[in-house]
C-alpha positions as CSV (number, residue, x, y, z in Angstrom):
1,M,136.7,127.7,139.1
2,V,134.7,130.1,136.9
3,V,134.2,127.4,134.3
4,K,132.9,125.0,136.9
5,L,130.5,127.5,138.3
6,R,129.2,128.3,134.8
7,L,128.7,124.6,134.1
8,M,126.8,124.2,137.3
9,S,124.7,127.2,136.4
10,F,124.0,125.8,133.0
11,S,123.1,122.4,134.5
12,H,120.8,124.0,136.9
13,Q,119.0,125.9,134.2
14,V,118.6,122.8,132.1
15,I,117.0,120.9,135.0
16,K,114.8,123.8,135.9
17,Q,113.6,124.1,132.4
18,C,112.9,120.4,132.2
19,Y,110.8,120.5,135.3
20,A,109.0,123.5,134.0
21,I,108.1,121.7,130.8
22,Q,107.0,118.6,132.7
23,G,104.7,120.7,134.9
24,S,103.3,122.8,132.1
25,E,99.6,121.9,131.4
26,R,99.7,123.9,128.2
27,Y,102.7,122.0,126.8
28,T,101.2,118.6,127.9
29,G,97.8,119.4,126.4
30,L,99.3,120.6,123.1
31,K,101.5,117.5,122.8
32,G,98.6,115.3,123.7
33,A,96.4,117.0,121.0
34,V,99.1,116.4,118.4
35,F,99.5,112.8,119.5
36,N,95.8,112.2,119.2
37,L,95.9,113.7,115.7
38,L,98.8,111.7,114.4
39,E,99.1,108.5,116.4
40,N,96.1,107.7,118.6
41,P,93.8,105.4,116.6
42,K,90.9,105.9,119.1
43,A,90.9,109.7,118.8
44,P,87.7,111.0,117.2
45,I,89.7,113.4,115.0
46,R,92.1,110.8,113.7
47,P,89.8,109.3,110.9
48,Y,89.3,112.8,109.4
49,F,93.0,113.5,109.4
50,D,93.7,110.1,107.7
51,I,91.2,110.8,105.0
52,F,92.7,114.3,104.4
53,M,96.2,112.9,104.1
54,I,95.1,110.1,101.8
55,L,93.5,112.6,99.5
56,L,96.5,114.9,99.6
57,V,99.0,112.1,98.9
58,L,96.9,110.7,96.0
59,T,96.4,114.2,94.5
60,T,100.1,115.1,94.6
61,V,101.1,111.8,93.0
62,W,98.5,112.3,90.3
63,M,99.8,115.8,89.7
64,L,103.4,114.7,89.5
65,I,102.5,112.0,87.0
66,Y,100.3,114.4,84.9
67,E,103.1,116.9,84.9
68,V,105.5,114.5,83.0
69,K,103.8,115.5,79.7
70,N,101.8,118.5,80.7
71,D,102.4,121.9,82.3
72,L,100.4,122.6,85.4
73,G,101.6,126.2,85.6
74,R,102.0,128.2,88.8
75,L,98.9,126.8,90.3
76,G,100.4,123.3,90.2
77,D,103.7,124.6,91.7
78,L,101.8,126.4,94.5
79,F,99.8,123.3,95.3
80,E,103.0,121.2,95.4
81,M,104.6,123.7,97.8
82,V,101.6,123.6,100.1
83,A,101.5,119.8,100.1
84,V,105.3,119.5,100.7
85,G,104.9,122.1,103.5
86,I,102.2,119.9,105.1
87,F,104.5,116.8,104.8
88,I,107.4,118.6,106.4
89,I,105.2,119.9,109.3
90,E,103.8,116.4,109.8
91,Y,107.4,114.9,109.8
92,L,108.6,117.5,112.4
93,L,105.5,116.9,114.6
94,R,106.0,113.2,114.6
95,F,109.7,113.8,115.4
96,W,108.5,116.0,118.3
97,I,106.0,113.5,119.8
98,F,108.3,110.5,119.4
99,N,109.4,110.8,123.0
100,D,109.9,113.4,125.7
101,S,113.5,114.6,125.8
102,H,112.9,116.4,129.1
103,K,111.9,113.1,130.8
104,V,115.0,111.4,129.5
105,I,117.2,114.2,131.1
106,L,115.2,114.2,134.3
107,D,115.4,110.4,134.6
108,R,119.2,110.6,134.4
109,Y,119.3,113.5,136.9
110,E,117.0,111.8,139.4
111,R,119.0,108.6,139.1
112,A,122.2,110.5,139.8
113,E,120.6,112.2,142.8
114,F,119.4,108.8,144.1
115,I,122.8,107.3,144.1
116,N,124.4,110.6,145.3
117,Q,126.5,111.1,142.2
118,P,127.2,114.4,140.4
119,F,124.9,115.1,137.5
120,Q,126.7,115.5,134.2
121,V,124.5,117.6,131.9
122,W,126.3,117.1,128.6
123,P,126.2,113.3,128.5
124,A,122.5,113.6,129.5
125,L,121.8,116.0,126.6
126,W,123.7,113.8,124.2
127,Y,121.7,110.7,125.4
128,A,118.4,112.6,125.0
129,L,119.5,113.6,121.4
130,L,120.3,110.0,120.5
131,E,117.0,108.8,121.9
132,K,115.2,111.4,119.8
133,L,117.2,110.6,116.6
134,K,116.0,107.0,116.8
135,Y,112.8,108.2,115.1
136,I,114.8,109.1,112.0
137,V,115.8,105.5,111.3
138,Q,112.3,104.1,111.6
139,P,111.0,102.7,108.2
140,L,107.9,105.0,108.1
141,A,110.0,108.0,109.1
142,I,112.4,107.3,106.2
143,I,109.4,107.0,103.8
144,D,108.1,110.3,105.1
145,L,111.5,111.9,104.4
146,L,111.9,110.4,100.9
147,A,108.3,111.5,100.1
148,I,109.5,115.2,100.3
149,I,112.4,114.8,97.8
150,P,110.4,114.8,94.5
151,S,109.6,118.5,95.1
152,Y,113.2,119.4,94.2
153,R,112.5,120.0,90.5
154,P,116.0,120.7,89.1
155,L,116.9,117.0,89.6
156,R,114.2,115.2,87.7
157,F,115.6,111.7,88.4
158,L,114.5,112.3,92.0
159,R,110.9,112.0,90.8
160,I,111.2,108.2,91.2
161,F,110.9,108.9,94.9
162,L,107.3,110.0,94.4
163,L,106.4,106.3,94.9
164,F,107.3,106.8,98.5
165,R,104.3,109.1,98.8
166,L,102.2,106.1,98.0
167,F,104.0,104.2,100.8
168,K,102.9,107.0,103.2
169,L,99.4,105.5,102.8
170,F,100.6,102.8,105.2
171,R,100.2,105.3,108.0
172,Y,96.6,106.3,107.2
173,T,94.9,103.1,106.1
174,R,94.5,100.3,108.6
175,S,93.8,97.6,106.0
176,I,97.2,98.1,104.4
177,S,98.9,98.4,107.8
178,E,97.3,95.1,108.9
179,F,98.5,93.5,105.6
180,V,102.1,94.6,106.2
181,K,101.9,93.5,109.8
182,V,100.7,90.0,108.8
183,L,103.6,89.7,106.3
184,S,106.1,91.0,108.8
185,E,105.2,88.2,111.2
186,K,106.1,85.7,108.4
187,R,109.4,87.4,107.6
188,I,111.5,84.4,108.4
189,E,109.6,82.2,105.9
190,L,109.6,85.0,103.3
191,V,113.3,85.6,103.7
192,T,113.9,81.8,103.3
193,L,111.8,81.8,100.2
194,F,113.6,84.8,98.8
195,I,117.0,83.2,99.3
196,F,115.8,80.0,97.7
197,M,114.4,82.0,94.7
198,A,117.6,84.0,94.3
199,F,119.6,80.8,94.3
200,I,117.4,79.2,91.6
201,T,117.4,82.4,89.6
202,F,121.2,82.8,89.6
203,T,121.7,79.1,88.8
204,A,119.2,79.1,85.9
205,A,120.6,82.4,84.6
206,T,124.1,81.0,84.6
207,A,123.1,77.8,82.9
208,I,121.1,79.5,80.2
209,F,123.9,82.0,79.6
210,F,126.4,79.2,79.3
211,F,124.3,77.3,76.8
212,E,122.7,80.1,74.8
213,A,125.0,83.2,74.8
214,D,127.4,81.9,72.2
215,Q,124.7,80.8,69.7
216,H,124.5,83.0,66.5
217,D,120.7,83.4,66.7
218,S,120.6,83.8,70.5
219,Q,118.5,86.6,72.0
220,I,120.7,86.6,75.2
221,N,123.3,89.3,74.8
222,G,124.4,89.7,78.4
223,F,124.0,88.2,81.8
224,F,121.2,90.6,82.7
225,D,119.2,89.1,79.8
226,S,119.7,85.7,81.4
227,V,118.5,86.9,84.8
228,Y,115.5,88.6,83.2
229,W,114.6,85.4,81.3
230,A,115.0,83.3,84.5
231,L,112.6,85.5,86.5
232,V,110.0,85.6,83.7
233,T,110.2,81.9,83.3
234,M,110.1,81.0,87.0
235,S,107.1,83.2,87.5
236,T,105.4,81.2,84.7
237,V,104.6,84.4,82.9
238,G,106.6,83.5,79.8
239,Y,106.5,86.7,77.6
240,G,108.3,84.8,74.8
241,D,110.7,87.6,73.9
242,I,113.6,85.3,74.9
243,T,113.4,81.7,74.1
244,P,116.1,78.9,74.2
245,H,117.3,77.4,71.0
246,T,119.5,74.6,72.3
247,T,118.4,71.3,73.8
248,E,120.3,72.0,76.9
249,G,118.6,75.4,77.2
250,R,115.2,73.9,76.9
251,V,116.0,71.3,79.6
252,V,117.0,74.2,81.9
253,T,113.6,75.9,81.0
254,L,111.6,72.8,82.0
255,V,113.4,72.4,85.3
256,L,113.0,76.2,86.0
257,I,109.3,76.0,85.3
258,L,108.8,73.2,87.8
259,A,110.9,75.0,90.3
260,G,108.8,78.2,89.7
261,L,105.6,76.2,90.4
262,G,107.1,75.2,93.7
263,V,108.1,78.7,94.6
264,I,104.7,80.1,93.8
265,S,103.0,77.4,95.8
266,F,105.3,78.0,98.7
267,F,104.6,81.8,98.6
268,T,100.9,81.2,98.3
269,S,100.9,78.8,101.3
270,I,102.8,81.4,103.4
271,I,100.3,84.1,102.6
272,V,97.2,81.9,103.2
273,S,98.5,80.6,106.5
274,A,99.5,84.1,107.7
275,F,96.0,85.4,107.0
276,G,94.4,82.3,108.3
277,E,96.1,82.8,111.6
278,K,95.2,86.5,111.8
279,I,91.8,86.5,110.2
280,H,90.0,86.8,113.5
281,E,92.2,89.6,114.6
282,I,91.6,91.5,111.3
283,R,87.9,91.1,111.6
284,A,88.1,92.3,115.2
285,H,89.9,95.4,114.1
286,R,87.1,96.1,111.7
287,I,84.6,95.8,114.5
288,F,86.7,98.1,116.6
289,S,86.5,100.7,113.8
290,E,82.8,100.3,113.5
291,V,82.4,100.7,117.3
292,E,84.4,103.9,117.2
293,R,82.6,105.2,114.2
294,K,79.1,104.5,115.6
295,R,80.0,105.5,119.1
296,I,78.5,102.3,120.5
297,D,78.3,102.5,124.3
298,T,76.7,99.1,125.3
299,L,78.7,95.9,125.5
300,I,77.2,92.4,125.8
301,C,79.5,89.8,127.1
302,G,78.0,86.4,126.4
303,F,75.6,85.6,123.5
304,G,74.0,82.4,124.7
305,R,70.2,82.0,125.2
306,V,69.9,84.9,127.5
307,G,72.2,87.1,125.6
308,Q,70.3,86.5,122.3
309,V,67.0,87.5,123.9
310,V,68.5,90.6,125.4
311,A,70.2,91.6,122.1
312,E,67.0,91.0,120.2
313,R,65.2,93.4,122.6
314,L,67.9,96.0,122.3
315,A,67.8,95.8,118.5
316,S,64.1,96.3,118.5
317,D,64.5,99.4,120.6
318,K,67.1,100.7,118.1
319,R,69.9,100.5,120.7
320,Q,73.5,100.3,119.5
321,F,75.6,97.5,121.1
322,V,78.5,95.1,120.4
323,V,78.6,91.4,121.3
324,V,81.6,89.6,122.7
325,D,81.6,85.8,122.9
326,P,84.3,83.1,122.9
327,L,82.3,80.6,120.8
328,E,82.5,80.9,117.0
329,E,79.0,79.6,116.6
330,N,77.5,82.3,118.8
331,V,79.5,85.0,117.0
332,R,78.3,83.7,113.6
333,I,74.7,83.8,114.8
334,A,75.2,87.4,116.0
335,K,76.6,88.5,112.7
336,Q,73.8,86.7,110.8
337,R,71.3,88.8,112.8
338,G,73.2,92.0,111.9
339,Y,74.8,92.6,115.3
340,P,78.5,93.7,115.5
341,A,80.3,90.8,117.2
342,V,83.8,90.0,118.3
343,L,85.2,86.5,118.9
344,G,87.0,86.7,122.2
345,D,86.7,86.1,125.9
346,G,85.2,88.8,128.2
347,V,88.0,88.2,130.7
348,D,90.5,89.5,128.1
349,T,91.4,92.9,129.4
350,D,93.1,94.0,126.2
351,L,89.9,93.1,124.3
352,L,87.7,95.1,126.6
353,L,90.1,98.1,126.4
354,S,90.1,97.9,122.6
355,L,86.3,98.2,122.7
356,G,86.5,101.3,124.9
357,I,85.6,99.9,128.3
358,D,87.6,102.6,129.9
359,T,86.2,105.6,128.0
360,R,83.3,105.0,125.6
361,V,81.3,102.1,127.1
362,T,78.7,103.3,129.6
363,R,76.7,100.1,130.0
364,L,78.0,96.5,130.3
365,L,75.8,93.4,130.3
366,C,77.6,90.3,131.8
367,L,75.4,87.5,130.4
368,T,77.7,84.5,130.4
369,G,76.7,81.2,131.9
370,D,79.6,81.3,134.4
371,D,79.2,83.4,137.5
372,V,83.0,83.4,138.0
373,V,83.5,84.9,134.6
374,N,80.8,87.5,135.2
375,V,82.5,88.5,138.5
376,Y,85.9,88.9,136.8
377,I,84.4,90.9,133.9
378,T,82.7,93.2,136.5
379,L,85.9,93.7,138.5
380,T,87.8,94.5,135.3
381,A,85.2,97.0,134.1
382,K,85.0,98.8,137.4
383,Q,88.7,99.0,137.6
384,Y,89.0,100.9,134.4
385,N,85.6,102.7,134.5
386,P,84.2,103.3,137.9
387,E,81.1,105.1,136.5
388,I,80.0,102.3,134.2
389,E,76.6,100.7,134.7
390,I,76.9,96.9,135.0
391,I,74.0,94.5,134.7
392,S,75.0,90.9,135.4
393,R,73.5,87.5,135.2
394,A,73.6,85.4,138.3
395,N,73.1,81.7,137.8
396,H,73.2,80.9,141.6
397,R,71.5,83.0,144.3
398,E,74.6,82.9,146.5
399,N,76.6,84.7,143.9
400,V,74.4,87.8,143.8
401,T,76.1,89.3,146.8
402,K,79.5,88.6,145.2
403,L,78.5,90.3,142.0
404,H,77.2,93.4,143.9
405,R,80.4,93.6,145.9
406,A,82.4,93.3,142.6
407,G,80.6,96.4,141.4
408,A,77.5,95.2,139.5
409,S,74.7,97.8,139.5
410,H,72.0,95.2,139.0
411,C,71.9,91.4,139.2
412,V,69.4,89.2,137.5
413,A,68.9,85.5,138.3
414,P,67.0,84.1,135.3
415,Y,66.2,80.7,136.7
416,E,64.8,82.3,139.9
417,V,62.8,84.8,137.9
418,L,61.4,82.0,135.7
419,G,60.5,80.0,138.8
420,L,58.6,82.9,140.3
421,I,56.8,83.5,137.0
422,A,55.8,79.8,136.8
423,A,54.7,79.8,140.4
424,E,52.6,82.9,139.9
425,Y,51.0,81.5,136.8
426,A,50.3,78.2,138.5
427,G,48.7,80.1,141.4
428,Q,46.5,82.1,139.1
429,T,45.5,79.1,137.1
430,G,44.6,77.2,140.3
431,G,42.5,80.0,141.6
432,F,40.6,80.3,138.3
């Protein structure tokens, strides 16, 4: 009975503490600040942190390489300790913000309460721990951990792990991250190519070993030499340090060279097609970075005849803006004129959010030739940013009211305005 009461008391304390953490503004604010520093690509402080970490990684790698034949002294040891300390702190902070353990526990508690079942605290704690430990097996987390190992100086063979510090750059450079992402999307093709290449390598190495190893003037002394020769030959590098002396070995070489050309062509086609499919997305990411860096707060959706005139006027007034248009030709024209432009549809919510429609953009110009699209863009913008100023083009007079109801601050009917100007001009001319 006493044990049961103690367990209930412990369970009560755990739940109470979890609710206290969830309701703590200080805890939430601190975790949010750490998340912005380490993970949020839109946070203003993130680029500065990335630059600092890139410089720190490159400096430590250079020092570890320089130390192979030179003595850095105590200053080098101190810098290495500080750098490793920063790496450890970063690793622990990423482990902390990976998820919210208290929410995992509360979710199981509230689920038990909902179905009127007794809450079991130890299984909940164990499940929360397992959810937290999922971070450790992530590829980048493993790289972060291995990047710390070279600091253990007594075991010098561990210095090979200093290469993992270079892999840490994947976290801090978007270009490398985008490259890895593109390759990961072609992993099926790359794995197929690797299996095919391994098969050719093993077959050629076995054949050359069989024909050349027993020759008295052979340069192949073991099967590893055969594998080395096969890879060098298939890559069409051909160092010439190992050459076949038998007719059979030369035939194998010819076949392997042709197979190598096929492998290289296949690999090149995979890379080209991967980047061809993602080139617009990669360019868009660069525009997003530019928008974040320049703090652009005006968005032009539609770069037709009206949009081009408006953009020209804004540019002459030194106003910063970004153009969004679904037509490649319009985007090309915008870029030729020096305007940041993204290929995409203004009705794409994810695209608008990436450009900061919910936080950074304060003025939206809906200048497409379709009133339905303008209404949809207006509704989406107002949903995520009620304070945004929206100026919309209305191609038909009956749609002006709809645009105002959707949230447009101002509506402009270009054809009606042009008609009024023409009528006014005609009246003045007639009177004159």
